[in-house]
LOLUM-252239 format. One line per field, with one value per residue (C-alpha): x, y, z; residue in three letters; chain. Coordinates in Angstrom, 3 decimals. Layout:
// LOLUM-252239
X: c(X/...)
Y: c(Y/...)
Z: c(Z/...)
type: c(ALA/...)
mol: c(A/...)
***
This chain:
// LOLUM-252239
X: c(-10.740/-7.738/-5.528/-3.313/-2.057/1.191/2.458/3.931/2.578/0.543/-2.000/-3.924/-7.470/-8.360/-11.472/-14.249/-16.988/-19.319/-16.774/-16.873/-13.836/-15.710/-17.769/-14.631/-12.999/-16.164/-16.670/-13.063/-13.284/-16.571/-18.531/-20.988/-21.625/-20.622/-23.311/-21.119/-17.582/-14.904/-12.223/-9.698/-8.447/-5.474/-6.000/-9.698/-12.718/-15.105/-17.529/-14.985/-15.960/-14.704/-11.245/-10.941/-12.074/-9.490/-6.614/-7.893/-8.943/-11.218/-10.961/-14.240/-15.872/-17.999/-16.104/-18.306/-17.287/-19.369/-20.305/-21.054/-17.818/-14.432/-11.622/-9.962/-13.214/-13.754/-10.323/-10.927/-13.959/-11.866/-8.964/-11.321/-11.995/-8.363/-7.119/-3.457/-2.129/-2.764/-0.820/-2.355/-4.955/-2.693/0.116/-2.041/-3.774/-0.347/0.618/-2.324/-2.013/-5.064/-3.574/-4.678/-8.276/-8.246/-10.928/-13.210/-16.400/-16.166/-19.288/-17.065/-14.546/-14.178/-14.365/-10.566/-10.216/-12.689/-10.611/-7.490/-9.313/-10.336/-6.654/-5.870/-8.375/-6.629/-3.253/-4.724/-5.986/-2.501/-3.916/-2.172/-4.343/-5.588/-8.363/-8.212/-11.111/-10.320/-7.912/-7.010/-10.614/-11.430/-7.772/-5.573/-2.035/-0.588/-3.141/-2.036/1.440/-0.078/-1.737/1.574/3.307/0.622/0.839/4.642/4.271/1.831/4.117/7.140/5.191/4.681/0.974/-0.700/-2.526/-5.293/-6.050/-9.067/-8.361/-8.712/-5.282/-3.668/-0.457/0.200/-0.448/1.253/4.553/4.573/2.086/3.595/0.724/-2.413/-5.688/-8.339/-11.985/-14.663/-18.229/-16.950/-14.349/-10.591/-9.237)
Y: c(77.856/76.941/80.015/81.634/85.204/85.501/88.490/91.176/89.524/91.172/88.959/90.080/88.880/89.132/88.213/89.570/91.844/89.793/87.036/87.550/89.760/92.408/89.821/87.936/91.052/92.193/88.766/88.581/92.115/91.126/93.853/91.134/87.605/84.559/82.225/79.241/77.985/78.781/81.456/82.555/86.147/87.066/83.887/84.610/82.747/85.005/84.891/86.937/90.140/92.594/91.026/90.977/94.579/95.613/94.323/95.015/97.857/97.768/100.192/99.710/100.957/103.163/105.649/105.467/109.021/111.528/114.068/116.986/116.588/117.888/115.580/116.099/115.443/112.212/111.004/112.171/109.867/106.910/107.674/107.461/103.834/102.806/100.621/101.546/105.085/106.246/108.798/112.247/113.059/115.887/113.412/111.045/113.898/115.185/111.659/111.393/114.955/116.445/118.668/121.836/120.557/119.251/121.678/121.418/119.349/116.026/116.985/119.382/116.663/115.018/111.220/111.008/113.146/110.923/107.890/109.614/110.316/106.664/105.747/108.165/106.248/102.948/104.428/105.836/102.386/100.855/97.465/94.120/93.137/95.545/94.662/97.009/96.755/98.411/100.863/102.574/103.410/107.134/108.153/110.067/108.903/110.656/108.809/105.506/106.257/106.969/103.534/101.867/103.827/102.989/99.291/99.444/101.243/98.634/95.854/97.487/97.393/93.649/94.078/91.642/93.200/91.612/93.658/93.046/94.767/94.940/96.629/93.209/94.329/97.107/95.047/92.021/93.912/93.802/91.107/87.956/85.827/86.080/84.224/84.509/84.171/82.858/82.579/82.901/80.140/80.329/78.871)
Z: c(-61.556/-59.387/-59.613/-57.052/-56.985/-55.062/-53.077/-55.301/-58.430/-61.181/-62.918/-65.970/-66.557/-70.231/-72.175/-74.313/-73.032/-70.869/-70.206/-66.425/-65.739/-63.770/-61.927/-60.892/-59.452/-57.714/-56.133/-54.923/-53.508/-51.795/-53.589/-54.675/-53.455/-55.470/-56.810/-56.069/-55.845/-53.328/-53.114/-50.539/-50.594/-48.428/-46.429/-45.814/-47.180/-49.124/-46.204/-44.193/-45.984/-43.342/-43.228/-47.021/-47.317/-44.722/-46.872/-50.381/-52.658/-55.693/-58.579/-60.395/-63.597/-61.382/-59.264/-56.140/-55.300/-53.372/-56.047/-53.713/-51.743/-52.826/-53.846/-50.461/-48.588/-50.540/-49.436/-45.859/-45.744/-46.929/-44.582/-41.597/-42.476/-43.090/-40.268/-40.593/-40.752/-44.299/-46.307/-46.202/-48.841/-50.033/-50.762/-52.820/-54.646/-55.664/-56.702/-59.128/-60.447/-58.748/-56.048/-57.883/-57.801/-54.200/-53.028/-56.057/-55.900/-57.695/-59.667/-61.652/-62.592/-65.988/-66.252/-66.354/-63.239/-61.426/-62.415/-61.051/-57.779/-57.637/-57.968/-55.128/-53.014/-53.830/-52.838/-49.640/-48.665/-48.972/-49.949/-49.814/-52.783/-55.453/-57.879/-60.878/-63.302/-66.670/-65.028/-68.320/-69.184/-69.435/-69.204/-71.623/-72.541/-69.477/-67.369/-68.908/-67.546/-64.129/-64.113/-64.951/-62.169/-59.593/-60.456/-60.118/-56.782/-55.472/-56.639/-54.965/-51.674/-52.241/-52.963/-55.327/-58.269/-60.322/-63.465/-65.700/-68.989/-72.743/-72.878/-73.259/-74.965/-72.474/-69.334/-70.883/-70.677/-66.869/-65.809/-64.341/-65.603/-67.680/-67.503/-70.168/-69.249/-71.531/-70.236/-66.672/-66.980/-67.310/-70.509)
type: c(MET/GLY/LEU/GLN/LEU/ARG/ARG/GLY/GLU/VAL/MET/MET/VAL/ALA/GLY/ARG/ASN/GLY/SER/GLY/LYS/THR/THR/LEU/LEU/ARG/VAL/LEU/ALA/THR/ALA/ILE/ARG/ALA/ASP/GLY/GLY/ARG/ALA/VAL/VAL/GLY/GLY/PHE/GLU/LEU/THR/ARG/ARG/GLU/GLU/ILE/ARG/ALA/ILE/SER/ALA/LEU/LEU/SER/HIS/GLN/SER/TYR/LEU/TYR/GLU/SER/LEU/THR/ALA/ARG/GLU/ASN/LEU/ASP/VAL/VAL/SER/ARG/PHE/CYS/GLY/ALA/PRO/ALA/PRO/SER/PRO/ALA/VAL/VAL/LEU/GLU/ARG/VAL/GLY/LEU/SER/ALA/ARG/ALA/ASP/ASP/PRO/VAL/SER/THR/PHE/SER/ALA/GLY/MET/ARG/LYS/ARG/LEU/SER/PHE/ALA/ARG/VAL/LEU/LEU/GLN/GLN/PRO/SER/ILE/ALA/PHE/LEU/ASP/GLU/PRO/TYR/GLY/GLN/LEU/ASP/PRO/GLU/GLY/PHE/GLY/LEU/VAL/ASP/GLU/VAL/VAL/ALA/GLU/LEU/ARG/SER/ARG/ASP/ALA/SER/VAL/LEU/ILE/ALA/THR/HIS/GLN/VAL/GLU/ARG/VAL/GLY/ARG/PHE/ALA/ASN/ARG/THR/ILE/THR/LEU/GLU/ALA/GLY/ARG/ALA/ARG)
mol: c(A/A/A/A/A/A/A/A/A/A/A/A/A/A/A/A/A/A/A/A/A/A/A/A/A/A/A/A/A/A/A/A/A/A/A/A/A/A/A/A/A/A/A/A/A/A/A/A/A/A/A/A/A/A/A/A/A/A/A/A/A/A/A/A/A/A/A/A/A/A/A/A/A/A/A/A/A/A/A/A/A/A/A/A/A/A/A/A/A/A/A/A/A/A/A/A/A/A/A/A/A/A/A/A/A/A/A/A/A/A/A/A/A/A/A/A/A/A/A/A/A/A/A/A/A/A/A/A/A/A/A/A/A/A/A/A/A/A/A/A/A/A/A/A/A/A/A/A/A/A/A/A/A/A/A/A/A/A/A/A/A/A/A/A/A/A/A/A/A/A/A/A/A/A/A/A/A/A/A/A/A/A/A/A/A/A/A)
***
């Protein structure tokens, strides 16, 4: 493919359903293994999974939250694995508008609330590289604003952001570059 995402840059990945957007992000975040090719993430070959995971965060279609735990407990689990000092769960829950529900089990959350909690997890990780897969999905208009703010916050910290989305017009307003995938290839 031959693309490079620079520090502090936002790149949009567009394409039809099934074009490979999710697969690309999941491969780069080391959530799945590539069938072939070569990629370097944050200076690390894809085989250096631990190093890549230490500097990146993936917001996926699936929330990967612990249903029986509270929002705060979910973030406590993540903060234990953060290498650098992370913001407190209370701070990021406030940031995503969930502080009033901090002690409620995730099983009681709507899809939009789960997405907000997933964004809290990304913020808690303080990534150098964020992979956001359909970040606007399941959110209301206020949530759309939250996504825009989180992306701006990541960018202000010089993090690189790769966004796979169908919200092309919205993301196009702030993305530095766009690639379009078709059958797994950039065009």
